[in-house]
C-alpha positions in Angstrom: 0.0 0.0 0.0 1.4 3.4 -1.1 0.7 6.3 1.3 0.5 9.8 -0.2 3.7 11.8 0.6 1.7 14.9 1.6 -0.2 12.8 4.1 3.0 11.4 5.6 4.4 15.0 5.8 1.3 16.1 7.6 1.6 13.2 10.1 5.3 14.0 10.7 4.6 17.6 11.3 1.9 16.7 13.7 4.2 14.4 15.6 6.9 17.1 15.8 4.3 19.7 17.0 3.1 17.3 19.7 6.6 16.7 20.9 7.3 20.5 21.0 4.1 21.2 22.9 5.1 18.5 25.4 8.5 20.1 25.8 6.8 23.4 26.6 4.7 21.7 29.3 6.5 22.1 32.7 5.4 18.7 34.0 5.6 16.7 30.8 9.1 17.8 30.0 10.3 16.3 33.3 8.5 13.0 32.7 11.1 10.3 31.9 8.7 8.4 29.7 8.0 11.5 27.6 11.6 12.3 27.3 12.4 8.8 26.2 9.9 9.3 23.4 11.6 12.5 22.4 15.0 10.8 22.4 13.6 7.9 20.4 12.2 10.3 17.8 15.5 12.0 17.5 17.3 8.7 17.2 14.9 7.3 14.6 15.2 10.4 12.5 19.0 10.6 12.9 18.8 14.0 14.5 21.7 15.0 16.8 22.2 17.9 19.2 25.5 19.6 19.8 26.6 22.1 22.4 26.0 24.7 19.7 22.4 23.7 19.2 20.1 26.4 20.5 18.7 25.5 23.9 21.2 22.7 24.8 23.0 24.9 27.4 19.6 25.5 29.0 18.9 21.7 29.0 22.2 21.0 30.6 21.5 23.6 33.3 18.1 22.0 34.1 19.6 18.5 34.2 22.1 19.7 36.8 19.2 20.8 39.0 17.4 17.4 39.1 17.5 15.9 42.6 18.6 12.4 43.3 16.5 10.1 45.5 17.7 7.3 47.8 15.8 4.0 48.3 13.7 5.6 51.1 12.5 8.4 48.9 14.7 11.0 50.6 16.1 13.8 48.3 19.8 14.4 48.4 
């Protein structure tokens, strides 16, 4: 079955927009399952980020602020 390229483009754009909207959501962008989907999308589409990519420095800063939890649920 052949799918119209315009329809595939529309689906791809919708997927990208949904991921971008999720990254704008304060709760969703900290959700490990959602972030795994974003990473999988980037991997499947052979997209890579570099330190020069706009926003990467901000991402690194946010990652440094993520607390670690021990087995008892205590934040360190």
